N, C-alpha and C positions, 0 to 999 in steps of 0.2 A: 356531846352527843351526836351520833354518827348517822345521818340520814341515808337510809337504802333507798329512798324516792322522792322525788321532789314533792313539797306539800301541795295537797289540793287534786293529786292523781285521783283519788276515789270519788271527789266531787266532780271532775271532769268525766270520768267514765259513767258517773250517775246522770249529770246534767248536762254532759256537753261542754266544749271549752269555752263557749262565749258566756254562758251563763254563770259558769265557774270562774268568771273576769269580770262581770258586769260592772262591779263598783271600781275595779282597776281602770276598766276604759272608762267608765264617767268621770273619774277623776283627770285622766287624762286628756279628756275632752273639754272639761273645764277649765284645767291648766293652759292648755293650747288656744283655747277661745277668748280667755280673758289676756292673753298676751298677745293674741292677734289683733284683739280691739284695741289695744294701746299703739300698736306698731302700725295699724293700716292709716294713721294719720301721719307721721312723719315720712312713711314710705311711699304712701300714694295719693296723699293729699285727702282723705276722707276722714274727717275729724267728728267720730263719733263719741271718742272720749279723748278729752285733751289732757296731758299730765303723764302721771305714772303711779303704782301702787302706793307711792306716799301722799300725794295729793291731786286730785282729777277732777273734771268736771265732765259730766255726761251730756251731751246734746247743749252744751253751753247754758245748762240750766241746773241739774243736780248735782251739789259737791260732795264729793267724798274724800275724807282726810284719815290717814292711818292714825288712830288714837296713840300709838307708840311715839309717833313723830309730834303730836302736839303736846306729850307729857315730856319728851326731851327738849321743846321749845319752850314750854314752861320753865322748865330746870334751868335753861339758858337764858332766862330772863327776856325773851322775846315779846313783842306786843301780840296778842292774838288776835286776828281778825275774826270777824262775827261768821263770815263764810267758812273759814277752818274750824271754827267751833261747831258749827251745825253740820259739816261734813263728818267730823269726828263723832258727834251724836248718832248720825245715822249708822256709820259703820259699828259704833259700839253696840247701839241696840240690835243689829243683825248677829253678832259674834256673841252677845249674852243670850241669844235665843236658840242658836244652831250650836253653839260650842266654840271657844276661841280657836282652839286648836285645828278646826275645819280650814282656818287661814294655811295652816302648814301642809295639810294632806290635798285640798282642792283649788288654792290660789298660787301658793308660791311656786316659782319656777324653779327654783334651787332644788326644790324637793325631786323633781324628775332626774337629777343627777346625781344625789344621794341614793335614791331608788335603784337606778342603774349600777351604782357602786356595790349595793347590796346584793343586787341579782348576779353580777360578776362574782363577787365575794363567795356566793353559794355555789356557783358554777366551778369554781376553781377549788372549793372544799378548803377556804382559808379559815382555820379556826381561832387563831391567836386574836387576843382582844386587851387592850390595855383597861386598865381599872381606873375609870375617870367616874366620879360621883356625879350622878344626875341633877345634883342640886348645883353642881358648877355653872350651869346657866342661868341661875337665880342670883349668883355671884356676878357673873359677867353682866346680866342686866342692871345690876346697882353700879357696877361700873361704867356702864355706857350713861347712865342719869348723872353720876359724879363728874365724869368728863365734862358732861353738857353744863353743869353748874360751875367747873372751875373755868371752862375755856370759853363761856359765854356762846359756844358753838355747837352745831349737831356733829360734833366730831366723829361718832359711830358711824355717821352715813357715809363719811368718806371710804370707809372701808366694808360697810356691809355688803355682802356678796349679792342680796338681791337688788339692792341699788346700784350695784357696780355693774351687774349682769343687765340691767333695763337700760341704763346710760351707754353700755357698749354696743347693745344691739342698734342703737340709734346714731352714736357718733363713732363707732369703733371700738372692738373689745379691750385693745390695750393690756393694761396691768389686769384687767378682768379675767383674763384666760389663766393667769397665775394664780389668781386667788380661787377661781372657780375648779381649777385641776388639782390645786393643794387640799381643797375638800374632799374632791372625788378621792384622791390616793389615801388622804386620811381615814375615809370611810372604807376602803377597799383594803388597806395594808394594816391600819393602826386599831382602829375601834370599829366595831358592829355599830352602824348608825350613828357614830360618834358625833358628827356635829349636828344634826337635828334633836337627837334625842340625849344629848349631853352638854352641848355647848351654847347653841344658838339663843341668843338673850332675844330674839324676836319671838322665838316658840315658846320662850318663859312667859313673857309678857302676855301671850295670846292665851297660854293656859290658864292665868289666872282670872281671865275674863269667863272661862267655861267652868268655874268652881259650881256655879249653880245650874246651867243651862239644863234645859227640859228636853231637848233632843239628846237621845243616847243610844248606845248599842245594849241590846238585852240578851240575856241568854234564858229565856222561858224555857226552852227545852232542854235545860242542861243534865236533865234525867237521863236523856239520850246518848250522852257524851260517852264515846269509848276510849278516851284519853289517847288519840292519835297523835296529838300534839302539833297539827297541823297549823292550827290557829295561833299557838304560841311561836311557832316558827317564823310565821310571817308577820306577826305584830311588830311595828316598832316601837312599841313602848311595852313589851313583854310585861310588866310588873302590874299592869292595870287588869289582868285578865283573870286572876287566881280568885280574889274577893267575889266576884260574880259566879265564876263558872266552878270553883271548888271552894266555896265559903268555909270559913272553920267552924261554923255552927249553922245549924237552922234559921237563926235570926238575921243572917247576912242574905239579902235578895239578889235576884238575878241582873240587876242593872249595874252596868258597868259605870260607876260613877266618878271615876278618878278623872281631874281636869286635864290630865295629861294623855287622854285617850284623844287620837286626832280623829274619829270617826271616818276613818278610810275604807270601812268596810271588807277589808280583805280577810277577818274573820269570818264575815258572812259568805264570802265567796268560796273560801277552802274547805269550810264544813260540810261533808257528805251527810251528816246527821241533820243538819239545818238547825243547829242549838240556836244560833244567833240570828237577830234581825233589828232593824231600827225601830225604836219606839221612845216612848217618853219615861223620864224618871220617876214619874210617879206609880203608885201601886207596886213598890219594891218590896214584894212579899213573896215567899216560897210559894209555888203554884205546885209542885209535884212533890211526893215523898219521896227522899233519895238518901242514901248513906254517903255523907260526905267524907271522903278520905282526909285524913291529915297531910298525906303527901300524894302527888300525883306521879305516877311512875311511866316509865315508858315500858315497851315490850320486853325488854332485858331485866326490868324490875329496878333499873338505876334511877335515882331522883332527878328530874329534871326541871320541876316547878316548885 
């Protein structure tokens, strides 16, 4: 597909640049704020949060534990402390409500690197992409748990880019630069959103948490869709859009129910027709009479979705 313009151009013309990037800006503020809260302790001695994204303590009171870390610890045969279990329960409850992949788009600092690679990939008009199955991340997730079981250690955390980036910001980047640069170049030159959408086992774990999350992106105004494809271009998990936007039949409702949707909100930002909005997964029924095409075509008639 050859883009004659950047996605969201019409939305910018209609709503202005800020409104056409509101959820993207909100995500960046969220990611940078969370990272800053962790960093001001070791950098400036103001310990609002102690620890890191794996395990932390807010104001020396509220524990937070990454449930993926807890699961690895369980496979490694570690004794689980009550505070760790409590912290994991808090985090688990949050992501079960808002969708697990929210971690990927609103919390994970590596997402800013992969988003930059995707932005540059578009600007350089790089089209090549390796064929990596999106199920590969689930196989890698299984491997990380198997490694924990075999080694009795959190083996994955030694090379986990998120953990390496966090340690690097505190103690010096060292090898973290190499890993993060490799991910950037992989996404830029080898595979479109290859790390986050195809390989990252952390994203795979959190997608499992979002299977039945109530907070979803809805396409209630899908009858207004003009097939501009902007939402498809910006979506990090393109396969999640079609069922809600262009259902195969009238029984498929407007909610993007896929657990792999990151709830990033970019489809909302770039849509000049205001097809999408945040809502709940309930009442997933067709609200508008609309003829659904079996194929979505771009302006040249070539099948793209």
